[in-house]
N, C-alpha and C positions, 0 to 999 in steps of 0.2 A: 577779627578785625587783624591784620600780619603783619608781626613786626618788623622792622626796617632789618634787612637781611635774610627775613626766609623766604622771600619768595624765590629765592633760588632751589628750595627744599620740595621735595615731590607734592608738599601738602598744597601747594599752590595749584598744581594739577586737578586733586581731590575736589578746590574751595570751588574750580570752574566746571567739575564733573566732568573733567577729560577722562577716558577710561583707556588700558592698554589698548594699543592696535586700533585705537580711533584714526579715521582720517582729518586731518586736520589742516585750513588753507589759512595764510595770513596774508592779511590786504594790507597797504599805506603803510609796509615796511621803512624806515627810515633808519638815521645816525642815531637818532635819539629814544629807540624803542627799549625795553628792559630786556637785555638779554638774558640773565637770569630767570625770570619768566620763559623767554622762549627755549632756554635747554632744560629746565624742568616740563614743560609740554614734549619737547622732544622725547627727553629719556621716558617720559610716561607710557606713549604711542612708541616709542621705538623703532621712530622715523625721522625724517626729516618733514618739517612743515612745508605744506605745497606753494607755491608762490602764486600772487594772483593771476597768471594767466592759465594754471591748471586744468584740465577741463574734466576733472575725477568729479563724481558725487562726494559731498563732505560730509561728516557728520557735526563739524566746528567749524565758523569762522572766525577768525580773530581780526576784526578791523580796529587797527592804530588811528585814531582820526582827532584832527587836531583842528583849534579854531582855525579857518583861512583855509582849509581843506579842500573848501567847495560845498556841495548842495549835499547833505548828509540822508536827504531822501532817497538823492541819486545812487549813493554808495551805496545804500541799503538794500535798492533794489534789484541793483548788480551784485548784491552777496546771498540773495535768497536764491539765484539763479541755479548755481552747484549745488544748494542746500538739498540733505536728506530730508524726507518728509516730517522725522521728530528732532532735525537737529538744530542746531543752537547758534546763534551768533552774538560775541561779546563784542560790543563796542566799547577798546580801550582807549580813556581820554585822561589827559592830564591832570592831575591832581589841582585844586585851588592854587593859586600863588606862581604855577609853573607854567613857564612859556605855552602856548597854546591850549588854555584851560578851556575847557567846552561847557558851558552851564547848561546842567541837568535839563531845564526847563526847554532847552534846543533840541537834546536827543528827545524829551516826552512829546515835543510836538511832533516831530518827524516819523516817530514808530508806527502811530496808526494810519499815516499817510501811506507808509510803505508797507502796508498789510500786518504789520506786525505787533506782538503785546511786548511790555515789557514786563518781566517777573523781578528781578533782584538787579540790587548793586553790592560791589564785593570792592575791598582795595585787591589790589595786586603786586604791591609793590611800593616802594619809597615813594615813587614820582606819578604813579598810573593807578587808575581806577576801572574798573570794570562793570557795565550795565547788560545783563541778559536780556538776549530779546529772542522770541521764541513766534511760530506761527499759532495765531487765537485757535483754541480747542474749538469754536465753531468751526472757522474754517477748513479744519482736518477731519471734522466728522461730514461735510457735505460732499455729496457724489455729482 
């Protein structure tokens, strides 16, 4: 668990498994995102986050998601497009009690439909939680 105020440290990039030089795309940015988290990730990767219109292959997608943003399955399928084979999607949602909070069950229901697997959840700041999604191992081994 990250204490309030720790989100700006490079430690949050470690918690998210983001390594130096990684290509990270951000989807769903709005004025309510955690700027300390964004800055910590940009410090770690040594570059700006790519926006949702970028066409590069990425190792990590940060998907800021709030209740009312639309269909999460569609958003996840779109996020998979530029993702490298061993890439990770972090679905970042407001914590309980915050505007736009998304029930964990809503994420759990959308994940398999989008062809992904949920591996962990972490606190990524005072107002945001992250859910780590990957392609299932069985899908990676198919030829």
